[in-house]
N, C-alpha and C positions, 0 to 999 in steps of 0.2 A: 857525245852521242845524244844527249837530251835535246840539245839545240838542233842537231841534224834532224831528229825525229819529231820536233815540235811542228804540228800542223800549220801554225801561223807563220812559220818560216818557210816551210814548203819544200825543203830539199828532198825528203824521202818520198814525196809524191811522184817524182820522176826517176829518182835514183833509189829504187826500192832496195832496202837492206837484203843482203844475200848476194844477188848479182850486181847490185848498185846501178841498175839500169832498168828501164821499163821496155826497152826494145822498140820504142816508138820514134817517129819522126816529127819534128816541130819546126815551125817558122819562128825564129827568134830575132829580136831587135838588137842583135849584137853585130850587125854588119856595118861596115864603114860606108861613107858616101860613095866612094869609088866602086865598092862592091855593088851597091845599090844601082848605080848607073850602068855597070857592066851587065847586071841582071836584066835591066830594062831593055838593053840591046839584044840580049839572048832571047828574051821573051818575044821580041818582034819576029824572030825567025823560028819560033816554035820549039825552042830547046826546053828541057825539063827545068824545073825550079831549083837552081843551085843554092837557094837561100834557106832551104829546109835541111835540118841536121838531125842525125841519129843521136839519141841520148847516149852519151858515152858511159861506160862503166867507170866508177871511181876507184876501182881496185888498182893499186900501183900508182896512184896519182902522185905520190911523192917523187916518182922517177919519170914523170912524163911532161915536164915543162918544156917549152912554153905552152900556155893554155889557150882555149877557145879555138874555133875553127881556123883562124888565121894567125894564131900564135902571138897575138898582140898583148896578152897578159903574161908577163914573165913570172909572176908569183901568184899563189892562191889568194893573197890579199888583194892583188889587182883584179882577180876574177870577181871577188865579192864586191869591190868598189864599182867595177864596170857593169856588172849585171844586176845590181840592187834594184828590185822591183820588176825585173824582166825574167829572171830565172829564180824563182822563190822570192822571198822578201827579207833580205838581210839589212835593209835600210834602218830598221828599228833596233838593231843589235848594238850593244855597247862595244867599246873597243875590246874589253876583256872577253865578251861573248864571241867576238870575231876571232880572237886569238884561240879560244877554246875550240871553236868550230874547225879552224885550220889544223889544230893539233890532232883532232879526231880524224879529219880527212887524210892527213899525212900518215896516220897509223893503218889505213886500209890496205 
Protein backbone atom coordinates (compact mmCIF):
# COMPACT_ATOMS: atom_id res chain seq x y z
CA UNK A 1 0.00 0.00 0.00
CA UNK A 2 2.86 2.38 0.80
CA UNK A 3 4.32 1.90 -2.69
CA UNK A 4 0.92 2.43 -4.30
CA UNK A 5 0.38 5.66 -2.36
CA UNK A 6 3.95 6.96 -2.82
CA UNK A 7 3.62 10.22 -4.83
CA UNK A 8 6.88 9.51 -6.68
CA UNK A 9 5.41 6.28 -8.03
CA UNK A 10 2.12 7.98 -8.92
CA UNK A 11 -0.40 5.12 -8.87
CA UNK A 12 -2.80 6.83 -6.46
CA UNK A 13 -2.83 10.01 -8.54
CA UNK A 14 -5.25 8.45 -11.05
CA UNK A 15 -6.37 5.35 -9.14
CA UNK A 16 -7.62 7.25 -6.11
CA UNK A 17 -8.01 5.00 -3.07
CA UNK A 18 -11.64 4.20 -2.39
CA UNK A 19 -13.01 3.87 -5.90
CA UNK A 20 -9.47 3.33 -7.27
CA UNK A 21 -10.26 5.51 -10.28
CA UNK A 22 -10.49 9.24 -10.90
CA UNK A 23 -13.19 8.87 -13.56
CA UNK A 24 -11.11 10.80 -16.10
CA UNK A 25 -10.05 10.04 -19.66
CA UNK A 26 -6.39 10.08 -20.70
CA UNK A 27 -4.34 9.64 -23.82
CA UNK A 28 -1.80 6.96 -22.98
CA UNK A 29 1.24 5.80 -24.86
CA UNK A 30 0.21 2.16 -24.51
CA UNK A 31 -1.06 1.74 -28.06
CA UNK A 32 0.62 -0.47 -30.61
CA UNK A 33 1.88 0.78 -33.97
CA UNK A 34 -1.09 -0.89 -35.69
CA UNK A 35 -3.52 0.90 -33.35
CA UNK A 36 -1.74 4.19 -34.02
CA UNK A 37 -2.05 3.71 -37.78
CA UNK A 38 -5.74 2.79 -37.48
CA UNK A 39 -6.28 5.91 -35.39
CA UNK A 40 -4.68 8.09 -38.05
CA UNK A 41 -7.10 6.69 -40.64
CA UNK A 42 -10.09 7.25 -38.35
CA UNK A 43 -8.99 10.81 -37.61
CA UNK A 44 -9.00 11.56 -41.33
CA UNK A 45 -12.74 10.90 -41.48
CA UNK A 46 -13.52 12.79 -38.27
CA UNK A 47 -14.11 9.91 -35.87
CA UNK A 48 -13.63 10.43 -32.13
CA UNK A 49 -10.22 9.74 -30.63
CA UNK A 50 -10.16 6.00 -29.81
CA UNK A 51 -6.75 6.31 -28.16
CA UNK A 52 -8.09 7.97 -25.04
CA UNK A 53 -9.03 5.66 -22.21
CA UNK A 54 -11.04 5.90 -19.00
CA UNK A 55 -9.08 5.24 -15.83
CA UNK A 56 -10.31 1.81 -14.84
CA UNK A 57 -11.02 0.91 -11.27
CA UNK A 58 -8.47 -1.43 -9.75
CA UNK A 59 -11.09 -3.22 -7.65
CA UNK A 60 -11.24 -6.88 -8.60
CA UNK A 61 -8.05 -6.55 -10.61
CA UNK A 62 -7.03 -10.02 -9.51
CA UNK A 63 -9.86 -11.42 -11.64
CA UNK A 64 -9.72 -9.24 -14.74
CA UNK A 65 -6.72 -10.37 -16.78
CA UNK A 66 -5.65 -9.76 -19.46
CA UNK A 67 -4.83 -6.12 -18.84
CA UNK A 68 -4.58 -2.83 -20.75
CA UNK A 69 -7.08 -1.69 -23.34
CA UNK A 70 -5.99 -4.33 -25.84
CA UNK A 71 -5.31 -7.22 -23.47
CA UNK A 72 -1.64 -7.43 -24.33
CA UNK A 73 -0.50 -7.64 -20.71
CA UNK A 74 -1.31 -11.12 -19.40
CA UNK A 75 -0.06 -10.38 -15.89
CA UNK A 76 0.21 -7.40 -13.57
CA UNK A 77 3.99 -7.73 -13.84
CA UNK A 78 3.69 -7.20 -17.59
CA UNK A 79 1.55 -4.10 -16.93
CA UNK A 80 4.31 -2.65 -14.72
CA UNK A 81 6.98 -3.45 -17.30
CA UNK A 82 5.02 -2.19 -20.33
CA UNK A 83 3.83 1.04 -18.71
CA UNK A 84 6.87 2.10 -16.65
CA UNK A 85 7.12 5.87 -17.02
CA UNK A 86 3.80 6.13 -18.87
CA UNK A 87 1.30 5.31 -16.15
CA UNK A 88 3.02 6.30 -12.95
CA UNK A 89 6.72 5.57 -12.60
CA UNK A 90 7.48 2.02 -11.58
CA UNK A 91 10.83 2.06 -13.40
CA UNK A 92 12.75 2.92 -10.23
CA UNK A 93 11.17 0.16 -8.14
CA UNK A 94 13.21 -2.84 -7.08
CA UNK A 95 12.02 -6.33 -7.96
CA UNK A 96 10.86 -6.77 -4.35
CA UNK A 97 8.94 -3.46 -4.50
CA UNK A 98 7.21 -4.56 -7.69
CA UNK A 99 6.20 -7.84 -6.11
CA UNK A 100 4.86 -5.97 -3.06
CA UNK A 101 2.89 -3.61 -5.29
CA UNK A 102 1.42 -6.52 -7.22
CA UNK A 103 0.44 -8.24 -4.00
CA UNK A 104 -1.36 -5.08 -2.87
CA UNK A 105 -3.14 -4.72 -6.23
CA UNK A 106 -4.27 -8.34 -6.16
CA UNK A 107 -5.83 -7.75 -2.73
CA UNK A 108 -8.14 -4.98 -3.95
